[in-house]
N, C-alpha and C positions, 0 to 999 in steps of 0.2 A: 712753225711748219708742222704739218701733221705727220705722224709716224706712218711707216709703210703698211701697217695693219689697219689703219683708219678706214680703209674701204670696207672693212667687215663690220664697222660700227652700226650702220643702218640695218644690217642683217641681224646682228645681236639684239638691237633695239626691237625689231619686228618680232623676233623670237620671244623676247621677254614680255612683249605686249600680247602674246598668244595669237598672232595674226596668221600663223600657219602651224601645221602639225609636222613634226619631224619623226619619221619612222626609223626605228633601229632594232637590231637584234643583239643578243649577247655577244656574238662574234664581232659585230660592228662596234659595240661599246668597248670591247677589248682593244680593237685597233685605235679608236680615238684616244683611249687612255695611254696606250703605248706611244703614240705620236706626241701627245701633249707632254708626257714625261720626258721625252727627248728634247722638246723645244722650250719647255719652261721648267721651273723648279718642281720637284715632286709635290710640294705643298700647293702651289698654284694649280697643278694638274688635278690634285685631289679635290680641291675646292670647286673647280670648274665642273668636274665630273659629278660631284654631289649635287650641285645646283642643276645641272643638266638632267640627271636621272630623276630628280624630284619634281621637275617641271610638269604641269598638267598637260602640256601640249607635246609631250614626247610619248609616242605610241610604240610600245615594245612588242615585237612579234618575232618569234623564232621559227624559221621555216623547218619543216620536217621532210621536205623534198628539195632536191637540188636540180634545178632546171638546166644548168650548164649552158646557158645561152651565149656566154662570152668565152671564146676558145683561146684568144691571144693572151689573156691575163686572167687565169682562173680565179685569182683572189678577188677580182671585181664582182664575181658572181654572188658574193654574200649580199651586196647591195641590191642586185636584181632580184634575188630570191626573197629578200625582205620586202621589197616594193610590191612584189606580186602577192605575197600572203597578207600584206597590210592593205591591199587595195589602193595603193598610192596613185595619185594623179600623174606623177612623174618623178623622175630622179633628176636632181640638179647636179650636173657634172661637166667639167671641161675635158675629161679624160677621153682620148680618141677611141679607146677600146669599146666605149659604150655606143659608138656610132652604128655598130652592127645591129643593134636593136631596132633601128629604123627599117631593116629588111626582114624582120621576123614578125609574121602576122599574128602568131599565137604562141604563148601568151603575150599580149601587146603590152609593152613597157615603153612609155614615152620618156624621152630625155630632153632636157632643156639646159641651156647654158646659164651660168650664174647671172650674167647681164640681163637675160630675158626674165629670169625669176625675180630679180630686183625691180625691174621695170613693172612687172605684174604686181608685185607687192606695193609699189608706190602709186599705182593707179587707183 
């Protein structure tokens, strides 16, 4: 039987094959590190973060302006701001707070669900 995290294996494989670019800021990296440290051992979190940060398909962009497009969960704006300054095609998220972006014409930030992103990757 496959583990419950096995659904993420195709995503990790596609990332390691450099089939997409992952845009992050220092603020986003800090959040990833914090969450990984909570969910895995500090050593596993460290090794993952080192691999991730050294990957050629990780684009680091730190926003110098806060657009504040999401009002219901201000912490989500770090992803929006990074996507804008990085010129990302879209944000992949299941978070309902990102749905407000569909109603904002400028700056336009597209959001897609993980299922749609995976389907796009596999096509």
